[in-house]
C-alpha positions in Angstrom: 0.0 0.0 0.0 1.1 3.6 -0.7 1.0 4.8 2.9 2.8 1.8 4.3 6.4 3.1 3.9 5.2 6.6 4.9 4.2 5.2 8.3 7.6 3.6 8.7 9.4 6.8 7.9 7.1 8.7 10.2 8.3 6.6 13.1 11.9 7.2 12.2 11.3 11.0 11.9 9.7 11.1 15.3 12.5 9.3 17.0 15.0 11.8 15.6 13.1 15.0 16.2 14.3 17.4 18.8 12.2 18.7 21.7 9.9 21.5 20.4 11.1 25.0 21.2 9.2 26.6 24.1 7.3 29.8 23.6 9.3 33.0 24.3 8.3 34.9 27.5 6.0 37.9 27.1 7.7 41.2 27.8 6.3 43.8 30.2 6.2 47.5 29.6 5.7 50.5 31.9 2.3 51.8 33.1 0.7 48.4 33.6 -3.1 48.1 34.1 -3.3 44.9 36.1 -1.8 41.4 36.2 -4.0 38.5 35.0 -3.4 34.8 34.3 -1.5 34.4 31.1 -3.5 33.1 28.2 -2.7 29.5 27.0 -0.5 29.2 24.0 -2.3 28.4 20.8 -3.1 24.7 20.8 -2.3 24.4 24.5 -4.7 22.4 26.7 -3.7 24.1 30.0 -3.1 27.8 30.7 0.3 29.1 31.8 0.9 29.4 35.5 2.7 32.8 35.2 1.0 36.2 35.0 1.1 38.6 32.2 1.0 42.4 32.6 -1.8 44.1 30.7 -1.4 47.7 29.7 -3.4 50.8 29.2 -4.2 52.0 25.7 -2.3 55.2 26.3 0.9 53.2 26.0 0.2 52.4 22.3 2.0 54.9 20.1 -0.5 56.2 17.6 -3.6 54.9 19.3 -5.6 58.2 19.3 -4.9 58.5 15.5 -6.2 55.1 14.6 -9.3 54.6 12.5 -11.1 52.7 15.2 -14.3 52.1 13.2 -12.3 50.5 10.3 -10.4 48.4 12.8 -13.7 47.2 14.5 -15.1 46.3 11.1 -12.1 44.2 10.4 -12.5 42.5 13.8 -16.1 41.8 13.1 -15.2 40.2 9.8 -12.5 37.9 11.2 -13.2 37.2 14.8 -15.6 34.4 14.1 -12.7 32.0 13.5 -11.4 32.3 17.1 -11.7 29.4 19.5 -11.1 31.5 22.6 -14.3 31.8 24.7 -13.7 35.3 25.8 -12.8 36.5 22.3 -15.9 34.7 21.0 -18.1 36.6 23.5 -16.6 40.0 22.5 -17.0 39.0 18.8 -20.7 38.4 19.3 -21.0 41.7 21.1 -19.3 43.5 18.2 -21.5 41.7 15.6 -24.8 42.3 17.3 -24.1 45.8 18.6 -25.0 49.1 17.0 -21.6 50.7 16.9 -21.6 52.7 13.7 -19.3 55.7 14.3 -15.7 56.5 15.3 -16.1 57.5 19.0 -18.3 54.5 19.7 -15.9 52.1 18.0 -13.0 53.4 20.1 -15.1 53.2 23.3 -16.1 49.6 22.4 -12.4 48.5 21.9 -11.2 50.2 25.1 -14.1 48.7 27.1 -13.5 45.1 25.9 -9.8 44.7 25.5 -6.4 45.5 27.2 -3.1 45.5 25.3 -0.5 42.9 26.1 3.1 43.3 24.8 4.4 40.4 22.8 8.1 39.6 23.0 10.7 42.1 22.0 11.5 43.8 18.7 10.6 41.9 15.5 9.9 42.4 11.8 6.9 43.5 9.8 6.7 42.7 6.1 3.7 42.7 3.7 2.1 40.8 0.9 -0.7 41.3 -1.6 -2.9 39.5 -4.1 -1.3 40.1 -7.5 -2.9 40.4 -10.9 -0.8 39.0 -13.7 -1.4 38.3 -17.4 -1.5 34.7 -18.4 -1.9 32.6 -21.5 -3.3 29.1 -22.1 -0.5 28.2 -24.4 3.2 28.7 -24.2 5.2 31.4 -26.0 8.7 32.9 -25.7 7.4 35.5 -23.2 4.9 33.3 -21.3 7.2 30.4 -20.8 6.7 29.4 -17.1 4.0 26.8 -16.4 1.5 27.2 -13.6 1.5 23.7 -12.1 -1.3 21.9 -10.3 -0.7 19.8 -7.2 1.3 16.7 -8.2 -0.4 13.3 -7.7 2.7 11.9 -6.0 3.0 14.7 -3.3 2.2 13.4 0.2 1.8 15.6 3.3 2.4 13.5 6.4 0.8 14.7 9.6 3.2 13.7 12.4 0.5 14.3 15.0 -1.2 11.2 13.8 1.7 9.1 15.1 2.7 11.2 18.1 0.4 13.6 20.0 3.3 15.9 21.0 3.8 16.6 17.3 0.2 17.8 16.6 0.2 20.3 13.9 3.6 19.4 12.5 3.8 18.1 9.0 6.4 16.9 6.5 6.0 16.9 2.7 7.5 14.3 0.5 6.7 11.4 -1.9 7.0 7.6 -2.0 9.7 6.4 -4.3 11.1 2.9 -4.6 9.2 1.9 -1.4 10.7 4.8 0.6 9.4 8.1 1.8 11.7 10.9 0.6 11.6 14.7 0.7 9.9 16.3 -2.3 12.2 17.8 -4.9 13.3 21.4 -4.8 12.5 24.2 -7.2 15.3 23.4 -9.6 14.4 19.7 -9.9 10.7 20.5 -10.4 11.3 23.1 -13.1 13.6 20.8 -15.0 11.3 17.8 -14.8 9.0 16.8 -17.6 5.8 18.9 -17.7 2.4 17.3 -17.3 -0.6 19.4 -18.3 0.0 22.9 -16.9 -2.9 25.0 -15.8 -1.7 28.1 -17.6 1.5 29.9 -18.7 3.0 33.0 -17.2 6.1 35.2 -17.4 8.7 33.4 -15.2 9.3 36.3 -12.8 5.6 36.9 -12.3 5.0 33.2 -11.5 7.8 33.5 -9.0 6.1 36.4 -7.3 2.7 34.6 -7.5 4.3 31.7 -5.6 5.7 34.1 -2.9 2.2 35.7 -2.4 0.4 32.3 -2.5 -2.5 33.4 -4.6 -3.6 35.9 -7.2 -5.6 36.7 -10.2 -4.7 35.6 -13.7 -6.0 37.8 -16.6 -6.4 36.1 -19.9 -6.3 37.8 -23.4 -10.1 37.7 -23.7 -10.5 39.6 -20.4 -11.5 36.6 -18.4 -10.2 36.6 -14.8 -9.2 33.4 -13.1 -8.2 33.1 -9.4 -5.0 31.1 -8.8 -5.3 29.7 -5.3 -2.7 28.0 -3.2 -3.0 24.2 -3.5 0.2 23.0 -1.7 4.0 23.3 -1.7 7.0 21.1 -1.9 7.6 21.6 1.8 10.9 23.3 1.4 11.7 26.4 3.5 11.3 29.8 1.8 14.6 31.5 1.1 14.4 35.2 0.1 16.6 36.3 -2.8 16.9 40.0 -1.9 20.0 39.6 0.3 21.7 37.3 -2.3 21.0 39.9 -5.0 22.4 42.7 -2.9 25.5 40.7 -2.0 26.1 39.9 -5.6 25.9 43.6 -6.5 22.7 43.1 -8.6 20.8 45.5 -6.4 21.8 48.4 -4.1 21.5 47.9 -0.3 18.4 50.1 0.1 16.7 49.1 -3.2 15.8 45.5 -2.7 12.0 46.1 -2.9 9.7 43.8 -4.6 9.5 46.1 -7.6 13.3 46.3 -7.9 13.6 42.5 -7.7 10.9 41.9 -10.3 12.3 44.5 -12.7 15.8 42.9 -12.5 14.4 39.4 -13.1 12.3 40.7 -16.1 15.3 42.5 -17.6 17.5 39.4 -17.2 14.8 36.8 -18.1 16.5 33.5 -19.0 19.3 31.5 -17.4 20.6 34.5 -15.3 17.2 35.1 -13.7 16.4 31.4 -13.4 19.6 30.9 -11.5 18.7 33.6 -9.0 15.1 32.4 -8.5 16.3 28.9 -7.9 18.2 30.1 -4.8 14.7 29.8 -3.2 14.0 26.0 -3.1 10.3 26.4 -2.1 7.9 25.7 -4.9 4.1 26.4 -4.7 1.4 24.6 -6.7 -2.0 26.1 -7.6 -5.6 25.4 -8.4 -7.7 27.6 -10.6 -11.3 28.9 -10.1 -13.4 31.7 -11.6 -12.7 35.0 -9.9 -15.5 36.0 -7.6 -14.3 39.6 -7.2 -13.6 39.2 -3.5 -10.4 39.7 -1.6 -8.0 36.7 -1.3 -8.9 34.1 1.2 -6.4 33.4 4.0 -5.6 30.3 6.0 -8.5 31.1 8.3 -10.9 30.5 5.4 -12.4 34.0 5.0 -11.6 37.0 2.7 -8.8 39.1 4.0 -9.6 42.7 4.9 -7.1 44.8 3.0 -4.7 46.6 5.4 -6.2 44.9 8.4 -5.2 41.3 8.1 -1.8 39.7 9.1 -0.2 36.4 8.5 1.5 35.0 11.7 3.3 32.0 12.9 0.4 29.6 13.9 2.6 27.9 16.5 2.8 31.3 18.4 -0.5 32.9 17.6 -4.2 31.9 17.1 -6.4 32.7 14.1 -8.9 35.5 14.9 -6.7 37.3 17.5 -6.5 41.0 17.4 -3.1 42.8 17.4 -1.7 46.3 17.5 1.1 46.8 15.1 3.7 49.5 16.0 6.1 49.3 13.0 8.7 52.0 12.2 12.3 52.4 11.0 11.7 51.2 7.4 14.7 49.5 5.7 13.7 50.1 2.1 13.5 53.3 0.0 10.1 54.8 -0.7 8.4 53.0 2.2 5.7 54.6 4.5 7.5 55.8 7.6 5.3 53.8 10.0 2.5 51.3 10.3 0.5 51.8 13.5 -2.9 50.1 13.4 -5.0 47.2 14.5 -5.0 44.0 12.5 -6.5 40.5 12.8 -4.5 37.3 12.5 -6.1 35.5 9.5 -3.3 33.9 7.6 0.0 32.1 7.7 3.1 32.1 5.5 6.1 29.9 4.8 8.5 32.6 5.8 6.5 33.9 8.8 8.2 32.3 11.8 8.6 33.6 15.3 6.7 35.4 18.0 7.2 39.0 16.8 6.8 38.4 13.1 3.9 39.6 11.0 3.1 39.9 7.3 0.5 42.6 6.5 -2.0 42.0 3.7 -2.2 45.2 1.6 -4.9 44.2 -0.8 -4.9 43.3 -4.5 -3.4 44.8 -7.7 -0.4 46.9 -8.7 -0.8 49.6 -6.0 -1.0 47.1 -3.2 2.0 45.3 -4.7 4.1 48.4 -4.8 3.3 49.1 -1.2 3.9 45.5 0.0 7.2 45.3 -1.7 8.6 48.2 0.4 7.5 47.0 3.8 10.4 45.9 6.0 10.0 47.7 9.3 11.0 47.1 12.9 8.0 45.8 14.8 6.6 46.0 18.3 3.6 43.8 18.6 0.7 43.9 21.1 -2.1 41.4 21.5 -5.4 42.8 22.5 -6.6 40.5 25.3 -10.4 40.3 25.8 -11.5 41.3 29.3 -13.1 38.3 30.9 -16.8 38.7 31.8 -17.1 39.6 35.5 
């Protein structure tokens, strides 16, 4: 049977795996509100025994200037995916209440939440849902195939074999009676092609794979949504630093637009060699475009500018966060991002406690903004106040 060798390999993997890394402690800041029992880590069955300091909203830089009504609307849209009882209760209040203006929205948020500092300084980046031209047949310009999920790709859930590994998965294939890692980008791109879904410009397919989904526009005007179907399980490796170190781009000009322009100008072996520095390969499935925003890992459309991708081992879907991001590293970037956002997505490169990827929306404008976001981040979780 196909899964027989997979089960054997799973046992070998489990015996060799190291102990999972514990969660980082939560940092405390001045002017605390009151200590409360710390919330359990996502997926944890028992709460932590330490206490966490909750803060006053006055400690959040930029809080008075926030569009609290827009933030509340984003919370209403995404909070239904939460499994936290207190957050679910506040979610129901928000959805059934009559808050319709800015002062009332701010009052609602301040009455039902308290900020909690998360970790130390981290990193904010951004992503978007791109729109790219595509063709249904190959040409010199549209030479990169959009590939569907291969029939031989197997995702092994280690939690099925050992409870302590719940949520951890490995991707591979069965070959010669053995379970082996799935091939990397180079091997996939040089393998024989089997019925591509569409054809794209190589550098635009590369960026579609980084974003995870997008819209393909065909010559007759038809729009097709390319949705994430799976990956080869390899870690994401950014190419910006490598391009800078090779002198292909200047130090402060490694934005998405700059990278994409270089790849387009050097389309062929030179660009292919650079893109293959990232071994991760994403497969897609196609559907008619419904005109809505891209759907994240939580299963709902992402509110543009108000949704973030997070590390699911550190954060729970539906949680509400205050982003305090400044000190941009790339030319042309907005100086700061200070706003509320809901955790509604995950990403292959989004790992760690103070790490977030902001969804900026769809289209060229959103892409230009997303490509310039690389800011120092202070992150705060908005903890729902338990019902007294």
